[in-house]
N, CA, C and O atoms as a Tripos MOL2 file, in Angstrom:
@<TRIPOS>MOLECULE
protein
   88    87    22     0     0
PROTEIN
NO_CHARGES

@<TRIPOS>ATOM
      1 N          95.8230  192.6320  143.5860 N.3       1 LEU1
      2 CA         95.9530  193.5680  144.5670 C.3       1 LEU1
      3 C          96.2530  194.9850  144.2520 C.2       1 LEU1
      4 O          97.0280  195.2810  143.3430 O.2       1 LEU1
      5 N          95.6810  195.8230  144.9530 N.am      2 ARG2
      6 CA         96.0230  197.1820  144.6330 C.3       2 ARG2
      7 C          96.9230  197.8510  145.3530 C.2       2 ARG2
      8 O          96.8360  197.7780  146.5790 O.2       2 ARG2
      9 N          97.7730  198.4900  144.8600 N.am      3 PHE3
     10 CA         98.9050  199.2890  145.6210 C.3       3 PHE3
     11 C          99.2600  200.8390  145.4480 C.2       3 PHE3
     12 O          99.2430  201.4960  144.4070 O.2       3 PHE3
     13 N          99.5600  201.2160  146.6420 N.am      4 ALA4
     14 CA         99.6590  202.7430  146.5580 C.3       4 ALA4
     15 C         101.3220  202.8300  146.2290 C.2       4 ALA4
     16 O         102.0420  201.8490  146.4160 O.2       4 ALA4
     17 N         101.7810  203.9640  145.7800 N.am      5 VAL5
     18 CA        103.0050  204.2740  145.7650 C.3       5 VAL5
     19 C         103.3590  205.6830  146.5490 C.2       5 VAL5
     20 O         102.7640  206.7410  146.3460 O.2       5 VAL5
     21 N         104.1990  205.5360  147.2750 N.am      6 ARG6
     22 CA        104.8820  206.7130  148.2940 C.3       6 ARG6
     23 C         105.4280  207.6540  147.5780 C.2       6 ARG6
     24 O         106.4950  207.2360  147.1280 O.2       6 ARG6
     25 N         105.1780  208.8810  147.2080 N.am      7 GLU7
     26 CA        106.0230  209.8490  146.4460 C.3       7 GLU7
     27 C         105.6900  210.9590  147.3110 C.2       7 GLU7
     28 O         104.6130  211.3420  147.7660 O.2       7 GLU7
     29 N         107.1400  211.4760  147.4530 N.am      8 GLY8
     30 CA        107.1770  212.9480  148.2410 C.3       8 GLY8
     31 C         106.6760  212.6460  149.7180 C.2       8 GLY8
     32 O         106.2880  213.6790  150.2620 O.2       8 GLY8
     33 N         106.5960  211.7250  150.3660 N.am      9 GLY9
     34 CA        106.6050  211.4050  151.6240 C.3       9 GLY9
     35 C         105.1500  211.2290  151.6530 C.2       9 GLY9
     36 O         104.7120  211.1900  152.8030 O.2       9 GLY9
     37 N         104.2190  211.1020  150.6700 N.am     10 LYS10
     38 CA        102.9000  211.3380  150.4290 C.3      10 LYS10
     39 C         102.5540  209.8730  149.9800 C.2      10 LYS10
     40 O         103.3340  209.2380  149.2710 O.2      10 LYS10
     41 N         101.3760  209.3660  150.4110 N.am     11 THR11
     42 CA        100.7610  208.0450  149.9900 C.3      11 THR11
     43 C          99.8040  208.5140  148.8830 C.2      11 THR11
     44 O          98.9480  209.3810  149.0610 O.2      11 THR11
     45 N         100.0330  207.8330  147.6600 N.am     12 VAL12
     46 CA         98.7510  208.0950  146.6150 C.3      12 VAL12
     47 C          98.5700  206.3420  146.2030 C.2      12 VAL12
     48 O          99.2520  205.3180  146.2460 O.2      12 VAL12
     49 N          97.1990  206.7700  145.7940 N.am     13 GLY13
     50 CA         96.7220  205.3030  145.1830 C.3      13 GLY13
     51 C          95.7320  204.7850  146.2550 C.2      13 GLY13
     52 O          95.6180  205.4510  147.2830 O.2      13 GLY13
     53 N          94.8960  203.4780  146.0770 N.am     14 SER14
     54 CA         93.8560  203.1000  146.9160 C.3      14 SER14
     55 C          94.2320  201.5060  146.8940 C.2      14 SER14
     56 O          94.9230  200.9060  146.0700 O.2      14 SER14
     57 N          93.5090  200.9700  148.1460 N.am     15 GLY15
     58 CA         94.2370  200.0590  148.2080 C.3      15 GLY15
     59 C          95.2210  199.5690  149.4750 C.2      15 GLY15
     60 O          95.1620  200.1850  150.5390 O.2      15 GLY15
     61 N          96.0290  198.5530  149.3260 N.am     16 VAL16
     62 CA         97.0770  198.2170  150.2420 C.3      16 VAL16
     63 C          98.4700  199.2160  150.1110 C.2      16 VAL16
     64 O          99.2370  199.2330  149.1470 O.2      16 VAL16
     65 N          98.5630  199.9500  151.2170 N.am     17 VAL17
     66 CA         99.7070  200.8870  151.2150 C.3      17 VAL17
     67 C         101.1970  199.9520  151.2970 C.2      17 VAL17
     68 O         101.5090  199.2950  152.2900 O.2      17 VAL17
     69 N         101.9580  200.0420  150.1410 N.am     18 THR18
     70 CA        102.9920  199.6670  149.9680 C.3      18 THR18
     71 C         104.1790  200.8500  149.5470 C.2      18 THR18
     72 O         103.9420  201.7620  148.7550 O.2      18 THR18
     73 N         105.2480  200.6850  150.1050 N.am     19 GLU19
     74 CA        106.3320  201.8580  150.0900 C.3      19 GLU19
     75 C         107.1610  201.0430  149.0320 C.2      19 GLU19
     76 O         107.6180  199.9090  149.1720 O.2      19 GLU19
     77 N         107.2650  201.9740  147.8110 N.am     20 ILE20
     78 CA        108.0650  201.3780  146.5180 C.3      20 ILE20
     79 C         109.2130  202.7860  146.4770 C.2      20 ILE20
     80 O         108.9540  203.9720  146.2730 O.2      20 ILE20
     81 N         110.3950  202.1900  146.7240 N.am     21 LEU21
     82 CA        111.4270  203.1250  146.1790 C.3      21 LEU21
     83 C         112.2970  202.3990  145.0220 C.2      21 LEU21
     84 O         113.0530  201.4290  145.0820 O.2      21 LEU21
     85 N         111.8980  203.2480  143.9270 N.am     22 ALA22
     86 CA        112.6560  202.9260  142.6340 C.3      22 ALA22
     87 C         113.4450  203.9790  142.3050 C.2      22 ALA22
     88 O         114.1460  203.9340  141.2940 O.2      22 ALA22
@<TRIPOS>BOND
     1     1     2 1
     2     2     3 1
     3     3     4 2
     4     3     5 am
     5     5     6 1
     6     6     7 1
     7     7     8 2
     8     7     9 am
     9     9    10 1
    10    10    11 1
    11    11    12 2
    12    11    13 am
    13    13    14 1
    14    14    15 1
    15    15    16 2
    16    15    17 am
    17    17    18 1
    18    18    19 1
    19    19    20 2
    20    19    21 am
    21    21    22 1
    22    22    23 1
    23    23    24 2
    24    23    25 am
    25    25    26 1
    26    26    27 1
    27    27    28 2
    28    27    29 am
    29    29    30 1
    30    30    31 1
    31    31    32 2
    32    31    33 am
    33    33    34 1
    34    34    35 1
    35    35    36 2
    36    35    37 am
    37    37    38 1
    38    38    39 1
    39    39    40 2
    40    39    41 am
    41    41    42 1
    42    42    43 1
    43    43    44 2
    44    43    45 am
    45    45    46 1
    46    46    47 1
    47    47    48 2
    48    47    49 am
    49    49    50 1
    50    50    51 1
    51    51    52 2
    52    51    53 am
    53    53    54 1
    54    54    55 1
    55    55    56 2
    56    55    57 am
    57    57    58 1
    58    58    59 1
    59    59    60 2
    60    59    61 am
    61    61    62 1
    62    62    63 1
    63    63    64 2
    64    63    65 am
    65    65    66 1
    66    66    67 1
    67    67    68 2
    68    67    69 am
    69    69    70 1
    70    70    71 1
    71    71    72 2
    72    71    73 am
    73    73    74 1
    74    74    75 1
    75    75    76 2
    76    75    77 am
    77    77    78 1
    78    78    79 1
    79    79    80 2
    80    79    81 am
    81    81    82 1
    82    82    83 1
    83    83    84 2
    84    83    85 am
    85    85    86 1
    86    86    87 1
    87    87    88 2
@<TRIPOS>SUBSTRUCTURE
     1 LEU1         2 RESIDUE 1 A LEU
     2 ARG2         6 RESIDUE 1 A ARG
     3 PHE3        10 RESIDUE 1 A PHE
     4 ALA4        14 RESIDUE 1 A ALA
     5 VAL5        18 RESIDUE 1 A VAL
     6 ARG6        22 RESIDUE 1 A ARG
     7 GLU7        26 RESIDUE 1 A GLU
     8 GLY8        30 RESIDUE 1 A GLY
     9 GLY9        34 RESIDUE 1 A GLY
    10 LYS10       38 RESIDUE 1 A LYS
    11 THR11       42 RESIDUE 1 A THR
    12 VAL12       46 RESIDUE 1 A VAL
    13 GLY13       50 RESIDUE 1 A GLY
    14 SER14       54 RESIDUE 1 A SER
    15 GLY15       58 RESIDUE 1 A GLY
    16 VAL16       62 RESIDUE 1 A VAL
    17 VAL17       66 RESIDUE 1 A VAL
    18 THR18       70 RESIDUE 1 A THR
    19 GLU19       74 RESIDUE 1 A GLU
    20 ILE20       78 RESIDUE 1 A ILE
    21 LEU21       82 RESIDUE 1 A LEU
    22 ALA22       86 RESIDUE 1 A ALA
């Protein structure tokens, strides 16, 4: 599964939008 990384309030990437806070 592809995942998108939420950075600076912007969602970047393609596939399923997943909010990852590391």
